[in-house]
Every structure is written in C-alpha cells, then in structure tokens.
C-alpha positions in Angstrom: -14.1 45.5 21.6 -12.6 47.1 18.3 -9.7 44.7 18.9 -11.9 41.7 19.0 -13.2 42.4 15.7 -9.9 42.9 14.6 -8.9 39.5 15.5 -12.0 37.9 14.3 -11.6 39.6 10.8 -7.8 38.4 10.8 -9.0 34.8 11.9 -11.7 34.7 9.0 -9.2 35.9 6.6 -6.8 33.1 7.5 -9.6 30.6 7.3 -10.9 31.9 4.0 -8.0 31.8 2.2 -6.9 28.3 3.4 -10.1 27.0 2.1 -9.1 26.3 -1.7 -11.7 27.9 -4.1 -11.1 24.7 -6.8 -12.8 21.7 -6.8 -11.6 18.5 -6.3 -12.1 15.6 -8.6 -13.8 13.6 -6.1 -16.3 16.6 -5.3 -16.9 16.9 -9.4 -18.0 13.4 -9.2 -19.9 13.6 -6.4 -21.9 16.8 -7.8 -22.6 14.9 -10.8 -23.7 11.6 -10.1 -27.4 12.7 -10.3 -26.9 14.7 -13.1 -28.9 13.4 -16.5 -26.2 14.0 -18.6 -23.9 11.6 -16.9 -23.5 8.1 -16.6 -22.0 7.0 -13.1 -20.4 3.9 -12.3 -18.6 2.6 -9.3 -16.8 -0.7 -10.3 -15.2 -3.5 -8.0 -11.9 -5.0 -9.3 -13.3 -8.3 -9.0 -15.1 -7.4 -12.3 -12.0 -8.2 -14.0 -12.2 -11.7 -13.8 -8.4 -12.2 -12.7 -9.1 -14.9 -10.0 -8.6 -17.6 -12.5 -6.0 -16.0 -14.4 -2.3 -17.3 -14.3 -0.8 -14.3 -13.0 2.8 -13.4 -12.0 3.7 -12.4 -8.2 4.0 -8.8 -9.7 0.9 -9.2 -11.2 -0.9 -10.1 -8.2 0.8 -7.4 -6.1 -0.6 -4.9 -8.6 -4.4 -6.6 -8.4 -4.3 -6.4 -4.5 -3.2 -2.5 -4.7 -6.2 -1.9 -6.5 -9.5 -0.9 -4.7 -12.2 0.1 -7.7 -13.0 2.1 -10.6 -15.0 5.1 -10.4 -16.7 6.0 -13.9 -18.1 9.1 -14.8 -18.8 9.8 -18.7 -20.9 12.8 -20.0 -22.9 11.9 -23.4 -22.8 14.9 -25.8 -26.1 15.5 -27.5 -27.4 18.0 -29.7 -29.4 19.5 -26.5 -26.6 19.6 -24.2 -23.7 21.0 -26.2 -23.5 24.2 -24.3 -23.7 21.9 -21.0 -20.6 19.5 -22.8 -18.5 22.8 -23.1 -18.9 23.8 -19.5 -18.3 20.3 -18.1 -15.3 19.8 -20.2 -13.7 23.1 -19.3 -14.1 22.0 -15.8 -12.9 19.0 -16.0 -9.6 20.2 -17.5 -9.5 23.2 -15.1 -9.3 20.4 -12.5 -6.8 18.2 -14.0 -4.5 21.1 -14.7 -3.9 21.5 -10.8 -0.7 20.8 -9.4 -1.6 17.7 -7.5 -1.7 15.6 -10.7 1.5 14.4 -12.6 1.0 13.6 -16.2 2.0 10.0 -16.9 1.0 10.1 -20.8 -1.4 11.0 -23.9 -2.8 9.5 -26.3 -5.1 9.2 -29.0 -7.5 6.3 -29.1 -10.5 5.0 -31.3 -12.6 7.2 -28.8 -10.7 10.2 -29.1 -7.8 12.4 -27.1 -6.8 10.6 -23.5 -4.7 11.9 -20.6 -3.3 9.4 -17.9 -2.5 11.4 -15.0 -1.9 10.3 -11.2 -2.0 11.6 -7.6 0.8 10.2 -5.2 4.3 9.6 -5.3 6.2 7.8 -8.5 6.4 4.6 -6.6 3.2 4.6 -4.6 0.1 5.9 -6.5 -3.2 6.6 -4.8 -5.3 7.2 -7.8 -4.8 6.9 -11.5 -6.9 9.6 -13.5 -7.8 8.7 -17.2 -9.6 11.5 -19.1 -10.7 11.0 -22.9 -12.8 13.4 -24.8 -14.6 13.3 -28.2 -16.3 16.4 -29.6 -18.8 14.3 -31.2 -19.8 11.7 -28.2 -18.5 13.4 -25.1 -16.2 12.6 -22.3 -15.2 10.0 -19.8 -13.4 10.4 -16.2 -12.1 7.0 -14.9 -10.7 7.4 -11.2 -8.6 4.1 -10.8 -8.4 3.7 -6.9 -6.0 1.9 -4.7 -3.3 1.8 -2.1 0.6 2.5 -3.3 0.1 1.4 -6.6 3.4 1.4 -8.9 3.3 2.4 -12.8 5.4 -0.5 -13.7 2.9 -3.2 -12.1 0.1 -1.6 -14.1 1.7 -2.5 -17.2 1.9 -6.4 -15.7 -1.6 -5.7 -15.1 -2.8 -4.9 -18.3 -1.1 -7.8 -19.4 -3.1 -9.8 -17.1 -6.1 -8.2 -17.9 -5.5 -9.4 -21.5 -4.9 -13.1 -20.1 -8.4 -13.0 -18.5 -11.6 -13.9 -19.6 -12.7 -10.3 -19.2 -14.9 -9.2 -22.1 -16.1 -5.6 -21.0 -19.3 -7.3 -18.8 -20.4 -4.8 -16.6 -19.5 -2.3 -18.5 -21.9 -2.8 -21.5 -24.2 0.1 -19.9 -21.1 2.3 -20.5 -20.2 1.4 -24.1 -24.0 1.3 -25.3 -24.1 5.1 -23.5 -21.6 6.4 -26.3 -23.2 4.6 -29.1 -25.8 6.6 -31.4 
C-alpha cells in the first residue's frame, strides 16, 4: 500500500510540474472577453478590402497566410486605474515569456508599442502587437495565420495602403479610446 501511495505521489508531482503556471495569451483573451473593462473583437482579414486591390504575387501570398485578427483593448478610466495596472502587468508577464520573439519596439501616436511573434523566423503563426498609454489604456492584437513571413508583412502593409480600407469595422475600437 505504501508503494502505491509513493507511486501516486510521484505521478502527481510529475503531472503538476509539467503544467505551466503561466497563463497563455489565448487564455488571457478568453478570460477577459466578458470583462466590462475590455473591448473584444474578432476581425476577419476580409475587412481589409484587399480583394479589389492590385496585389503582387508576394502580397497575395502574405494575404493568404492570414486568418484573422483578435483584438482585446482595455480602456482606462478614473474608476479602474488599479485594474489597469494589474492587467497591464499580467499582459507584460505573459509577453515576456521565452516563447515570444521580439520583432520591434516603437513609439506611436497612441503610445508605446511592441511587436512580437510565435513561430520560426520564416514561418510565423502568430504576431502580437501590444501598445499602451497610461492615460487611455492598452490594446493587444493577435494576428493569426499560417507560416507568415515577416518580409511578406511589409509587402502586405503596402497592399493595405493601396486598398480602400479606411478602418471600417473597427470604429468601435477607435471610439473605445476616445474621450
């Protein structure tokens, strides 16, 4: 009987040590979709209106590698300042994990932004764009796809500039951060 208990204890230790205590970004999204401090949007790539744009073969390849965008935005108010600080730290802890590779950091009109990715350098499956502004809040955008190529992303951004896309369908996000 003692051997069985020891065996069960060892199995439990192995199982528990194999489980990560760090929340994944996907779990974070799911946990906060119903939180009233957050705006959550799932955006198909068709919203970019690139079907009519004159795209190069590389741009078409880049577009075909995209699936969708997941957007999670926290709007900071006077009443939720403490929540904002907690959520911001939680996101930064998740993004500081070893599985994310930093692509770049930048300052924008909105605030500071970081772009990271998951996957291999030439076969990215997820790009994460995180930006925060201590007055307005933060936004976390997951660009999901299959075998995305960073060089193709630049081409795709050029294609978006050529398209008729003016932010349609994302009005809720821009109004979310206004006054």
